[in-house]
N, C-alpha and C positions, 0 to 999 in steps of 0.2 A: 754818364751815358748808359752805364751798365744797368741802371735802375729803370730805364725806359724800354718798354716792350715794343717790338716791331708791330706793325699794323696787323699782319696775319695772326700773330700770337695773341694780341689783344682781342681780336674778333673771336678767336677760338675760346678764350677765357670767358668772354661775354656770353657766347653761345652755351658754354658748359654751365655757367651760372643760371642762365635763363632756363635751361633744360631741368636743372635741379629744382628750380623754383616751380616750374610747371608740374614736375613730379610730386612735389609737396602739395600743390593745389589739388592734383588728381587724387592723391591719397586722402586728403581731407574730404574731398567730394565723395569718394567711394565709401569712406567711413560714415558720412552723413546719410548716404543712400541706404547702407546696411542698417544703420540705427533706425531710420524711419520705417523701413520695411519690417524689421523685427518688432518694432513698437506696434505696427498695425496688426501683425499676426498675433502678438500677445494679447492685444485688446480683444480680438475676435475669439481667441481661445478662452479668455476670462469670461466673456459673455456666454459661450457654450458651456463652460464649467458651471456657471450660475444656474442655467436652466436644467442641466443634468442634476444638480443638487436639489432643485425644486422637485423634479420628477421623482427622485429617490425618496424624498420626504413624503410626498403624497401617496406614492405606492406603498410605502411601509405602513402608513397610517390606515389606508384602506384595507390592506390585507390583514394586518396584525391587530388593529383596534376594532375593526368592524367585520372581520371574517368574510370579506368580499374578495372575489377573484379580480385581479387587475386586468384591464384590456391588453391584448397582445401588442407588444411594442418591440419585438425583436429587431425589426428592420430599422427603427429609429435608433436603437442602441448600437446596432452594427455600423450604421452610417456615422454615428458620433465617434465610435472607436476608430474607424478608418480615418476620420478627419484629424484626429489628434495623434495618430501614429506616424510622426515625422521625426527622423533622427536628427541629431545636431548637425551632422554633415550635410544632410539634405536641406535643412533650414538655411545653413550658411550658403550653400550653393544657390538656393532660391532667392535669397535676399541680395546676392551679388548679381546673378543673372548674366546671360550672354550679351544682352543688349547693353548692360552696364560696362562689361569688359570692352565692348566695341565703342563705348563712349556715346551711345545713342539714347541713354536715359535722359529725359527732358526735365529740366528744373522748372518748378512752378514759380519759384522766387530765386533771388540770387543766393549765394552760399551763406550769407549772413543769416538768412531765414531758415536754412537747413530743411526746407520743405521740398520734397522731390516726388516724382511720379513713382508708383509702385512698379516693380518689375513684373513682367508677364507671368512668371512662375508664381509669385506671391499673390497676384491678382486672382489667379486660378485657385490657389489654395484658399484664399479668403472666401471665394465664392462657394467652395466645397464646405467650409466650416459654417457659413451662413445657412446653407441648405440643410446641413445636419441640425443646426439650431432650430430651424422651422419644424423639422420632423419631431424633434424632442418636445418642442412646445405644443404641438398638436397632440402627442401622446399624453402629455401632462394635463392638457385641457380636458381630455376624455376622462381622466381619473378625477379631476377636480369636479366635473359634473356629477359623478357618482357620489363624491364626498358632500357636495352641496345638497344632494337629495337626502343623504343621511342626516345632514345638519338640520334640514327643515323638519324631517320626521321626528327626530329626537327633541328638537326645540318645542314642537307641538306637545309631545308627551310630557316634557318637563313643565311646560306652561299649565297643562291640565292638573298636574300634581301640585303645582304652586297654588292654583286657585282653590283646590280642595283644602290645602293647609291653611289658607287664609280664613276659611269659614269654620274650621274646627275650633272648639273651645279650648282644647289642649293639644296644639300641634306637636308633632314628634320632632324634638330638637335635632336628633341625629339625622333624620331624613331631611330636615330643612337645610342642614349643612351640606348634605349630599346634593340637594337640588341647586344650592348656590354654587357649589363646585362644578357641577355639570353645566350650568348656565355659562360660567366663565370659560370652561373648556370649549364649549360649542361656539361661543360668540367671539372670543378673543384669541384662542390658541389653535383651534382645529385647522384653519386655513392659513396660518402664519408659517410659511415654509422656512423662515429664518430660525425657527425654534428647533429643538431636538426631537426627532420622531420617536425615538425609544422612550424618552421621558413622557411624551404625550400618551403613547400606548400604555405605559405603566399606570399613569394617573387615571386614564379613562377606564381601564380594567378594574381598578380599585373602586371607582365611582359606580360602575355597573354592579360589582359585588354588593355594594351597599344598597343600590337601587332594588336589586332582586330580593333583598331581605325585607322589603317593605311593599310587597306587591299590592296589598289592600289599600295603600295610600297613593297609588299611582294615578288613579282616575276615579270618577264617579261610578263607572261601571264596575270596577274592581271593588270599590267600597260597598256598592249595592250588593254584589254577590257575597262578599264576606259576611255582611250583617243581615242578609236576607231581607232587604228592604223592598217596599213596594214602589211602583212607578210614581205614585203621588207623593211619596216621601222624598224621592229623588228630585222631583220638581220643586218641592219646598226647599231642598238643599240648594238647588240652582238659584232660587230667589235670594237665598242668603248670600250666595257667592257673588251676586251683583250688588251687594250692600243694600238690598231692599228689605224693608221691614215686613214681617208677617203679622197678620191679624187672625183672630179666631175664625173669621169668616173665610179665610184663605185655606184653612186646613181642617181635616176631619179629626175626630177623636182617635181613629186608628193611626193616622199619620203622626199625631202628637205623641201617642204611646210609643210608636216605633222610634221616634227621635229621642224620646226620653230614656229608652233602654240602651241607647248607644252612648257609651261614655264620651266619645269624641264629639258628639253632637249635643249632649245634654246642656252643657254650659254655653253653647252657642245659640240656644233657642231663647228668644225673648219675644213673647207674644203680647200684642196690644189688644185691648178690648175694643 
């Protein structure tokens, strides 16, 4: 009989066991709430970090590679800094929340799914982070517009120089390499924010140094000025640039003489009777 508990004692034991079981369930629930909320905040912070990294890349390239002033973006940066300045203690407090402590946080699914509603504090913080992200994206887009304008301008200049090289009888090999490099930098690397801004700046400055050493080969206007060519001779050169054949009827003796005295053009001239 000593091993048989009285009814009140058995009830007390069952209640104690049930209470411990409920506490264990509550602990699991609270942990799942915290984990879910922390995951949501981390995801938002990762997104914010990514757009800040893009902004930093584009600003560095605009200012250091193209010597342009970046648009004012102090407010966007300040908002972003405020959004990420959360201490670990504050974060822990936010992911728990008073509503969770009161047991009012609502499950979207059962505990096996571990999917829960965000606490009020975390929902507010997530909204602040998203607002900061939008402001950073707007600032980044303003800089990207300036970079795209630079991209279009330089692509046109490189294209003109490439056309001139195509019609020269003896193209400058160093300049051709420079043009190929500039073309790649402009079309593949300039707007790729996943790259290293300092690396792009260094490569672009090297390319510009080489570009400036070959001023007379940058366009027909530069070529005309260096070799003191007439307008009719330049028109003949343009015809050659379109892979069209020249005949004696197309050019004057003066034009022919001008083209023959320019080393870069002499071997490119093939006239038909």
